[in-house]
N, C-alpha and C positions, 0 to 999 in steps of 0.2 A: 838178723836179716831172713836166715831160712825160714824161722817161726812165721815171718811177714809173708812169706813166698808160699809158706803150706797154707798159711789163712786164705791166701789169694787163690790158692788153687782149690780150696775146699768151697770158696763161692764163685768159683767158674772164671775170674779174673786171670787176664794174661798180660805180658808186657806189650808194647806196641810192636814190636819186631815180630813176635810170636802171632800176634792179632792179624797182622798183616800176612804172616807166611799160612794162616790157616784157610785164607779167603778161597774160594773154590774157584777153578776155573771159569765156571758159570757168572759167578757173581764179580769175579775180578777177571778180565780178560786176561791179562799179564801184568805182574809185580816188575815194577822198573829194579834193576839192580843200582847198587851201591854207584858203581861207575856211570850208569844212566842219569841218577838222581843227581851225581854231581854234574853232569855235563850240561842236565835240564837246570840245574842251579847258575851253571855258567852261561848257559845261552842269554844272551840279553832279549827278553821279552817285556812288550809296553805291557804295563799291567791291565789298562784299559782294554787292549786288545784280547788279553788273555781272559779278562771277565766276560767280554763280548763271545767268546767263543764257549765259555761254560755256560753262560746262559743261553746260547743258540740249542744247548743239549736238549732233547725233549724231556719233560716232565715226570713220563714213565719210569726214567731211568732213576730217578730220586725217590720211588715208591719205597714203601717198607714191604710190602708185599712180596710174597715168592714171585720172582718176574725170569722168564727166559728170555734174555738179551737176544741170543742166536734167533731163536723163534721167531721173534719181534721182527728183527731184520731181514729175515727170508719171507714174513708172511708181507714185507714193504715192497719187495721185488715186484718189478711189473712183469705181466705175462711175458712179453719181448724182450729178452735181454740184450745191454748195450755194453760192450766191454769198455769202450771211453766214459760212459756215464758210472759203470761199476767203478773203475779206477779212483774217476774223481771223488766219487761217495766213499770209496774205501779211505783216501786221502784226507777227507774231510772228518770220517771217525778217529784216524790216528790223531789227526792234531786235537780234536775233543778227547782223546784218552790224553795225550802228552798234557793237556792243559791241566786235565783233572789231577793226574798223576804228581805234577811241580806243585799244585796247590795242596795236595795230600802230604806231600815231602817238606814242604813251607810250613805248614800246620804242626807235624812232627816235631821238627827242628824247634819251632816257635813253645812248644809246652814242655820240652825237656826240662828245663830248669825248673819248672810246678813240680815235675815228678821228682826230681833228687829231695827238694825240699821236705815233700810228702813223704818220703822214704825215712827220712831222718824223724821225723813226727811218730811215726809208726814203731821206730825203734826204741825211742824215750816211753811211748806207752807201755810196750813190753818191760821195760825197768819197771814202772811204777805197778806193775801186774803183779811182778814176783815180790814185791815188799807188801803188797796187801795180803798174799797168800800165807806171809808168816804172821801176819798182825792176828789174823782168823784162827790160825793155828792155836797161837798162845791162849785166845778169849775161850775157845773150846776146852782147853785144859784147866783153865781157870773155874768154868762152870762146873765142871764134872766135880772138882774139890768142892764146891758150895754145897750140891746135891748131897754128897757124903755126909758132910757136916750138920744139915737141917735136919731137926727131929719129925719123921715121917708121924708119929703117934698124934702131934696136935693136929697136923694138917688132917688125917683120919677123922677126928673129931667135928671139924669145922665143915667137914664134906657130909657126914652124918645128918646135921643139924640143918644144914642147906637142903639137903634131898627131902628133909621130914617136911619144910615148910612148901615144898615144892608139891610134894602129894596131898598135903591138905587143900592146897589152892584146885589140885587136879581134880580132886573129890566133888568139891563145889563147882566144879566147870562141867564135870559129868551129870552131876544133876542137873543142871540147866539145860544141859543137850537133850537128856532124856525127855523132859520138857518140852523143847524144841520140838522131838521127834513126834510127839504124840500130836502137836497142832496138826498134822498134815491131815488126819482123819477128820478133826473140826471144821478146817477148812473146805474137805469134800461136802460135809453135811451143810455148812452154810451155803455153799453154791448150790446144792439142790434146792435150797429153802427159797434161793435167788436174793440173798441178804450179801448183795453184794459190796455195800458199804462195810459192813461188820468184816467179811471177809479179806476186803484189802487192808482194813485196819489192825487185823491180826497179823496178816503175813508182810505189812510193813515194821510193826513191833518185833515179828520174827528175826527178820533181816537185818534190824538194829542189835537185835542181842546176840545174833550169830556172827556179826562183824567183830563183835567183842572177843570170840573165840574163834578167829578166823586161822590161827596159828596151828590148830588141829587139824589134820590130814581129813577126820571125819566131818567136821564142820564145813570144809570145803564143798563136799558132796552135798551136804545138806544146804549149804547156802545158794549152790547150783539149781538143787531141786526146788528149793523156793524161790527163787527166778524163775524156775520152769512152771511152777503153781500160778506166780504173779501174771507171766504171760497168758496161760490158760484162762485164769480170770479175766482178761483184758479181751482175749477173744470172745469168751461167753459174754462179755459187757457187750462187743460189738455185734453180738447176734441179739441182744436182748435191745437194743439200740435199733437195730434194723426193724424190730417188730412195731415200734411205734409208727412206722411209716405207714403202714395200714389200719392198724387198729388201735389209736393215741388210748393209753389208761393213764391217769394222772397220777397214781401212787408208784405205778410202776416206772414210769418216767422220771417221778422226783428220785427214786432211788438209784436208777443210770446215772443222772447226773449227779446226784452226790457222790456216788463213785468216782466218776470222772474226776471230781474237784478234789478229792483225796488224792488221787494220782496226779494230781496236777496238771492234766490234760483236758481242761474246759475247751480250749481253742482247737485241740485236734479233734475232740469228740464233735464239735460242731462241724468240722470240715468231712468227718466221717458221716454225721447225719445227713448231710447234704449228698455224698455220693450215694446212699443208702434211698434217698428219695430218687435221685434219677434212675437207678436201678430197680426201684420198687415199680416206677413209672412204666420203664422197659418190659420187665417181667409181666407187671399185669396185662398190659392190652396186648403182649405176646401169647401169654396163657388162654385169654378170652377170646382172641381170634382163632387160635389153634383149634381152640375147643368146637369152635362151631364148624371151621373148614373139616376137622376129623368126622364131625358128626353128619354134615352134609355129603362127604367123601363114602361113607358106608363101610371102610376098610380100616383096617389097622396098618396102613402104611406109615412107615414111619419118616417118609420123605419130607413130609411136612414139617417135621421137628427141627430139621438141618436148614429149612430154608429162612432166608432173611425177611424181618417183619414187612417190609414192604413188599416184596414179593406173596407174601401169604395172603396179603389183602385182596390180592389178584384173584382168589380163587373163592372168595365169598361170592355165594349164588344171591340173587335177585328175593327169594323168601326168606333167607336167614337175615339179609341185611340189617332190616331195620331193627330186629332184637338184638343182633350183636350190636348195633352202633349204642342200642340204648344201656347193654349191658357194660359195654365199653366205658362210656361216660359213668354210669354208676360206678365203677370201679376206680376212675380217675377222680370222681368227685370224693373217694371216700381217701384216696391220697392227698386231696388238697385240704380237705377237712382236716385231715392229722396235721398237716403244715400250719393251717391256720390255728389250731389249739395248741399246737408247740410253741407258737407265738404268744398265743394267751398266757402260757404257764411261765414262760419267758419273764413278760409284762407284770405279771401278778409278784412273779418270786424277787423281780428287781427293787419293786416298793418295799417288800419286806426287808431286803439287805441295805437299804439306803440311811437306816439308822447310825448318828455319828458315834466316833470313838474316841476315847480320850487317851490311852496309853500310847507310847511310840510305835512299840511293836504292832498293836493292833492297827495302828494308823498305816504301816507301812504295809502289812497284808490289806487292808482295805483298798489301797492306792492300785496293788497288785488284782485285787478283784473287780476294781472300776475299770480297768484296762480290760479284763477277759470279758465283761458285763459289754463294754462298748465295742468291741470285738464280736462279739455273740449277735448284740442288735445290728450292727451292720452286715454282717453275713447274712441272717436270717432275712433283712429288708432287700439285699441284694438277690437273695435265692428265690424271691416271690416269682421276680420276672423271668430267674433261669428255670424254675419248675414249670411256670406257665408256658414258657416257649417250648419246652420238651412236651408238654400235654398238646399245646396245638401241632407242633412237627408228627406227632404220632396220629392225631387226629387227620391231620392232612394227608399222610400215607394212605388212612383208612378212606377217606373222601374220594379220592383222586384213584383208588385202585379200580373202581368199578364205573364203567360206563351206564349214567342213570338216565339216559335219552329215554329209553323203553320204559320207566318206571310208571307206574299209573300214577295219576295227577295227586291223589289223597296220600298216598306213600309217601309221594317228593314233598308233600307240604308237611308232612310227619318230620322226614329228615331236616327241612329246612327247620320247623320248631325245635328239634331237638339241639341242632347246632346254634339256634340263637339262644337257647336258653343256655347252652355251655359258654358262649358268648359272654352273656351277662353274669355265670358267675366268675369268668375271667375278669371283666369288670369291676368285681367285688372285690377280687381275689388280690389284684394288684394294679386296678386302675388301665389295665390295658385295652386298648381299641380293636384287640385281636385282629390285628392286619392280616396274619397267616391265613387264619380260618376264613376271613372275608375273602380274600383274594381265592382261596379253593374254593370255596362254597360258590363264589361268583362264578368261576369257571364251569364249574357243573351245571350252575343255572342257567347261564346263556346259552350251553350246549344242548341242557335238557329244553329250556324255553324256545330255541330255535326249532326245535324239531316237533314239540308239540304245539307251538303257534302254526308252524308248516301243515299239522296234521288237522288243527283245528280249521285253519280256513279252507281245506279241501273239503273239511266235511260241512263247513258253512256253503261252500258252493253246491255240495249234493243236496242240503236242505233245500236252498234257494231253488236249485231246478226241479227238486220234487213237490218244492210249496205250491199248494192250491190256492193259496190266500183265502183262506175260511178262518171265521173269526174265531180265536181261541177263547173259551167263556172262563173268565175270571170274575173274581167278586169286585164289586164296584169300590170296596175299599182296600183295592189291591194296592202294595207297595212293595218295592225291591228290597226292604228291610225283612221281608216276610221269609225271603227266600233263604235257604240255608249259608249259602256262596256269601251271604252280605250280613250273617251273624255276628262275624269279629268286628264290625264297626260299632255296634251297640254294648259289647261285652268288655270286662276286663281280660285281656288274653291270658291265656296259660301257655308260653310256649312249648311246653313239652306235650302237649294235647293237641290232634288234628284239629283244625278250625271246623271242620263239619262235624266233629264227635264232641266238641265243646261242652259242658256242664252249664247251664247257666246259673251255678251258684255264685254267690256274693261272697267276698271274703269282708271282715269285719276292717274298718280303717287303721285300727291298731296292727292287724297282722300285716297290712299292704305295707306299712311304714317300715318292717323288718325284713333286714336282708335274707339272701338264702341261707347263709350262713349262721344267722340267727334262728332262724326259722326250723333249720334241720342240724341243730348243734348236737342233740343228744340223740336223735332217732330220725329215721325218715330219709327220703332221699329225693330231690328235684327232679330226677330222673324216672321216677316209676309211673308207669302209665296205668291212668285209674281207669276203671271198668266203664266200658263205653255205654250211653244213655240210650236206649235205644227208642224212648220215648220222644226224644229229640227228631228222629230222623224223619217224622210226619210234618207234611207243610198243608197248611190250610189254605190254599189261593185260589182253587177252581170252584167255579159255580156250577150247579146243577141245571143242565140243559139250557144254560143262557141264563138261567134266574138264580137266586141266590136262595129262594124258597118258594112253595107254591102259593104263599100268600102274599109276597111280595109281586109274584104275576099277577095275581088277582088284581091287586092294589094300582098297578100300572095302568089296568084299563078302568077301572069303576072309577078311581080319583083323578081323572085327566087333567083336573084345572088344578091340581094341588101346587102350590108354589116350591114344593119339595122336588117335584120333577125337573126344575132349573136348577142345577145346582149352581154353588158361587163359582165354580171353575167355568162353567160355560158362560154366565155373566161377563166373567172375565175376559173370555174369549172372544165375546161379541165385542167389548168396548175394544179391544187390540186390533178388530180388524177393522174398524171404522176409521175414516181419515180425517180425524180430528173433530168431525160432527158429535155433538154431545149426545148419547145414548138416553134410551128413556130410562129414568131414573126408579120409577115405580115398578114392582114387581108384583103387582097385583093379579087377582083371577082375569080381569079384562085386557091387563096386558099379556096375560099368557094366552087367552083366547085370540088376540090380536097379532101374538107370533106365529100361532100354529101353521098358518099357509105356508111360511118357509123355514121352520123350525120342524128337522125332522128326528128331532131325537125322543121326542115325548113318549113312545110307544115302547122305549127300552130303558132298561137301568144306565145307570150313567156309569158301565163298568168301561176300563180303558180299552181303546181296540187294538189289539195284537194278535200275533200268531204265532203257532209253535216257534218257528223260527225265530222271532222276536225274543220270544223268554227264551231261546238256548242261548243268545246272543247276551241277554244280561246275565244269564247265569256265567258265561264265560267271562264276561268282564268282572264279576263276583269274585271268579277263581285268580283271574290276573292280578287283581287287586289285592289278595290274601297273600299271595307270593310276592307281590311288592312291599306289601305292609312288613313281611318278615324281613325280606332281603332289601334294604335300602339301597346298596350299591348298582343295582340292575334296573332301579326304579323308572330311569329314562327308557331303556328297552323294552320295558313291560307297556308302560304308557303309549309309545310308540306304537306297540303291538296292538292296544286296545283302540289305537286310533286307527288303523287298520281294518279292525274289524267293522267298526263304524261305517268306515268310508267304501268297504266292500257291501255293506248293506244298501248305503243310498245309493252307489252306483248301478246295483241289482235293481233297485226299484227303479230309477230311471232309465236303464236300459230296456227292462220291462216293459213299462208302461209310459215312459214321457219322451222317448227318442223319436223325433219325427222331423222332415225335412221342410215341413211347412212355417217353421217357427219363425225363420228370417223374413219372408215375406207377408205374414200376419201384419207386421208394422208393430206388433201389441208389446212388442219386449219382454216376452213371457219367460225369459231365462236373462237374468240379472249377469253382469259381467262377472260379479263375485262368485256366484253360481257356476258361469262357465269357466271361470279360472281354476275351481275346487273341482270340477269334473276332469279338465284337461290332467291336473296335477295328479288325479287317483289313477286316470289310465296309463299315464306315462311310468308312476312309480309302482304301481299294485298288478295291474292288469298286463297277462301274458297275452298280447296281441298276435303273436306268432303261433299259439297252439291252435287258432281257429284254422290256419291254412294247413294245407295236407302236408306241404314239403317244407321239412323244417331243416334246416342245415344243422348239424351235428355241433359244429362247433361255434354256434353264434352265441356267444357271450352266454356261457352255460350257468355262471355263478349268478350272471344278474338274472336269469331266468328263473332262476331256483328260489329266489326270494319273490315272485312273483306269482298270480293265481291265473287260470285262464278265466277269461269272461264267460258267466253264467248263462243259460239260455232258459229261457221262459217254458215251464212246464206245460207239454200238450194237453192237459187238461185244463187248463184255463183259455178259456174262447174268448176273446175281444174283440170280434166282429159282429157279434150278435147285437142288432138293433133293441130286440124285445127286452134285452138286460142293460140297454144304455150302454153296449159296448164295453160289457164288462165291470161297469160302474163299482160293483158292490166288491169285486177285488181289487179295483184301483182305489178305492177308499179305505179297505183293510190294509193294503200294500204303503200306501202313501201315511196313513194315519197313524200307522204301528211306527213307522220310520221317525214321526214326529213325536210320540209318545218316548221314543228309544233316546229322541235326543232331548227331551226334559228329563229322563232318569241320569242323561251324562250331564245336562247343567245341573241336577243335584248333588252330583259326586264331584263337581269342579273344585270346590274347597279342600276337600279331602284329597284329592289329586296334587290339588298345590302344595299341601304340606309335605306330601312325599318326594315331590320334584326336584332335583338339585337346581339351586339359585341359578346356576349359570344356562340351566335348559327350560327355564320357565316360559321362557319368550315364547318356544314351541306348542308350548301347552296353549298359553293364550291366542296364538296364532290359531292353532287348531280349533278351539272353540270360536274364535271370530270369523274364520274363513270356511269351517265347514258344519260346525254344529248346529250354529245360526243360520245355516241356508237349507236346513230339513223342511221346512215350513215354504221355504221358496219353492220346493218341488211341486208343489199343489197346483200353482199356475199352469206350467206345460201339460203336468198329466192331466188335470180335469178340462184343459183346451181341446184335446182331441174329443173328448164326449160331448163338449158344448159345440165343436164346429159339425159333428155327425149328427147330434140328436137333432136339430132343426135343419129344415130345407132351405138353405140361403138362396140356392141356384132359380128355386121354384118362384122364389119373390122377385129376383131381379127380371126373370121372364113374366111375371105380372105386372111387374113396375114399366116394362117397356111396352106394354100395351096400352098404357093411361095416355090419355090426349092433354097434354100440359099447356098449348097456347089457346086456353079458352077465352072468351069477352066477358065473362060474368062470372059473379061471386058464386060459386060452390057453398051448400049447406051440408051436404051429405060426403062421408069420407069414402075413400075409395075401396073396391075389395080386398086388395094386395094386404091392406090393415090387419082386417077381419081374418083371413088366412095365416097371417104372423102369429097373430094372438091365439089362433086355434092350438098352431104348434105349440106355443108357449104352455096352454093349459095341458096339451097331450104330456110336454116335457116334466109338468109338474106332478102330474097324475104318475107318470113313470119314476121320479124320484120318491113318492110315498113307496108305491110299490116297492121299490129296491129296500127304502127304510125299515121295510116290515121284516127284514134278512139282517139287515146291517143298519146299526146305527149311524144315522150322518151328520154328524156333528155340526153346529152353525157355521165355523169358519169354511167348512167344505160348502155347505149349500149355498153360502153368500160366495165364494168364488166360480161356484158352476153358474150361479144367476148372473154373476158379474161377466162371465165370459161370453156368456147367451147375447145378453143385452148388447153386450160391447160389440159383437159379430153383427146382430142384428141391426145397429145404429149405423156401423160403417157399410153393412152393404145397403142401407137406406140411403146414404150418401156416393155410394157407388152406383145404386139406382138413378138419382138426382143428376150424378154426373154423367149418364146416358143419353141424357135427353138432349135432343137436336134443338127443337124451339119451345120456349115458355114465355108466356106474358106475366104480367104481375099477379093476373088472376091465378095464373097457374102456381105462381110461388106461394099465393096465400092459401091454396090448395094444399100445398105441400105442407105447410106448417098446421093446416085443419087435420091433416092426416097423421101427422108427428102428434100433436098434442091429443087425438085420439087412443093413439098407440100408448102414450103415455098413461093415461089416465086409467086405461083397461090393464096394463103393466103394474101400477101401482097397488091393484087390488091382488096381484098375485104374488108379489113379494114385497118383504119388508127391506129391502135394502136401500137406502139412501145414502147419499143422494144417486139418482139412476146414473150410472156409468155412461159418458161421453154424450151426454145429453146435450152440453155445448157444441159438442163436436158437429152434432145434426144442425142444430139452431145457427149457429153461424155460421155454416155452408150456406142453409137457405137465406139468411139476411143478407150474406154478402150479394146476393143480386142487385140489391137496390143501393150499393156503394158506387161513389163519381169516382172518374176517373183516378184522380188522385189517391183516394182513399182507397181504390181497387188495389194500385200499385204498393201502398202500404201494406194492404193486408196480404199479398201475396209474399211481401218479403216477411213477414213476423209469423205467419202460418205456413209453417215449413213440415207440419203434421197431414197436409194434405197430399196425394200424389201430383205430379206433373199432369197427368189426363183430367183430372179432377179439377185443378187450377184452369187449365186451359178451355176446359169446356164452359167454365164459367164466365170466363171473358167471351168466348164465341157466343154463348147464348144471349149475353148483354148486347151484342152489336147488334144495331140499328134502333134500340131503343133510348139508352143513354149513352152508348158509347162508339163513336166513330170508327172507321177503318184504320185512321191513324194511329188513334189511342190502342185499338187494338194490337197494332203490330209492336207498336212501343211496349205493351203488356206481355204479349207475347216473349220478346227479347229479355223482358226481364224474367220471366217463369226459365228461359233457356239458360240465362247467368244463373240461376240458381240450382240448374240439373246440371249443369257443367261441370264443378268441382266433383260431383257425385261419378259421372263418366271418366 
């Protein structure tokens, strides 16, 4: 019993009574005495009520941590103490303490039998231990006797033999260890020779041998050293793998892959390779840009090296932008080419490894290699898109890092060319459409093009306001394809070369079919800028003094009747200008002679009529098309701006030479509804009308006005009021026909523009051509009408006609004087046209329009003069017909224009005098082309001859009915 107690004491165990006695006053407020326990047991308490009291105790009292109950209760006291509440709370605590004490007492009593039983088991255990001690003592004594009785000599012999065998094995092991330690030197040599497969093979064999002798302490060090060496080999292998990202070498890469295969880390190698490619892209672009930034900065400031790549790109200057971009693309090309060659190596390597195997081990190994090859193939294919995405993001950051809005046009075209070539590389690399690059270059292009176009429109306005509308002498065979700006349309484009500097070298068909990766697989770079060909800079489009040569100048006058003087284009123009009549088919010398009275081009070569401004607009169109050809996404924006160039030129020509308030009153329909709609559209969308006024509000649609251009003003050097020059006819011809020529060039470009235009925007292009370009020739009518209206004195003719007596009673055989005066005016007009044609070629369509206007105005003046007659007889009407026939006969000798315009207009009016009442009423309803005054005069003159007063009132009422809707 004592031993058990002592055992309990050593273990720190105490009896329940002692344990209860040792509780500190803090942990146990008060231990109830035996009498109290007895009283508690004797007190009849409802178990359920007792359980509820225990459950009402706060959980913190049951925690195992050190817990100060007194402090806890004091902290719970309210700031203001209430004696009654405190006593109630104290009683509650006492009840809880009593319940807990009773519960503890019950548990102690309950466990008492178990305690007694366990004490008995301990006593039994003590007895058994004493018996075991006796047995052990006996065993030791017997073992000592056996030792003394055994022969120590025999055991010594066996021990020596065993030691000999161990030493023999040890010697063998030491020789092997010595060999292992010498391999360290050989491994270093093999690593210097970059024989990674051999080094790994040797290292693995050493590790295998070392594992056999791992029980030696020296071997454990050697083993760890070999492991370090293997890790060192892997590190060097990783460095060797990274070198292939920039300069791929087949033999080098073969060694590296074989080494990774020996390590069993083919898949890991592929993962590492892709990481190296990503790192190579980042490091390459950073170093290239950093080099240019530091070069331009001109100091050894190290702050640039700590910058992010995106921020570094913003420090590139305009001068170094293109060289840096070119070097950037060259470096990225090297990385992508290395990746391409890596894929090629794996494809060829896979073909060699697909040979079938027979034995099971080889088959198992083959299965593993198949898995590796499949993984490598998928990884490489997925890596294509990832690599190209990284390239795009780096180039995007570079593109958007600089504001290119102030770049020169040629420089910007070079940037577009380089990016276009890079996108071509991307398409061949992984079939990508390069959305990232397209979006970034589109943003820069739209920004650049807005500023560029705005500046060009202002430049065009300046040109127009300073234009004297003199002829720009170009050769007769001038074509826009001869201008450098349009060279790209007839050549095989080389996107890496600026279009204005492209060499006209033609590549063989076989080379055209090769992809960039095939062309530059071994050497060269698609982004290398070839030397500029200075010979390509010259253009031979200008003529000398208006003539292409002195001989040609002589031949123009000597061979006046030659058929070559009337080119096919003019013959075609002549046909087009007619209104359905069959033109003269023969182009013999007689025909030319008969034509010379109205064809004013025969003393000039058939060179296009255009001005310096026209040439500049054509060049601008070429530049715009170059940009559009390279950058398809902004094609619509560019074509829209191209249309604005034409719109502004057309509007300027109309404003300078064609605007006149008398159009509507003329009744000639000079401006068609289509032309009027076009002019209104241009004025609303392109012309800044507010800029004309002095007081322009600052807040008046500033953004909208930014897209508009002020209306141009005619140069003060251009005089349009001088009758001696036919009111500036030469300038009018140059301006109008240059516009027509410009429209013809636009027509020739329509198919090319249509191929560039997005399908959804093609209606805009079609509308531009049908509503605007095709109306250029329609400006001839209003512009030349002003000349025709002033060139001949129609008022004088009216005064002369007013002095003629028409109520004669006999048939006259002589025409009136006013006809001769009018014909004299026409002869003078013809002479003036010839004078003007000595300075500026007047094309046949122009002379036809001029003659048509003059004749129309003359015929309408005749009708107006006849309508002013107060009294007229049948003989007077016959005299009118005689006068008109005389006028026609003489006029036909002056002009080839057939039929004579408005001939029926005069004849019908004269013949209407003879109509009966019913026919006259029908005539009034059908012939709305005559004014109310002319129709009323016709009725009044007929009064008394064959129309009575009642019929007169009826006819005048019919005229009034026609006029009422107009009012």
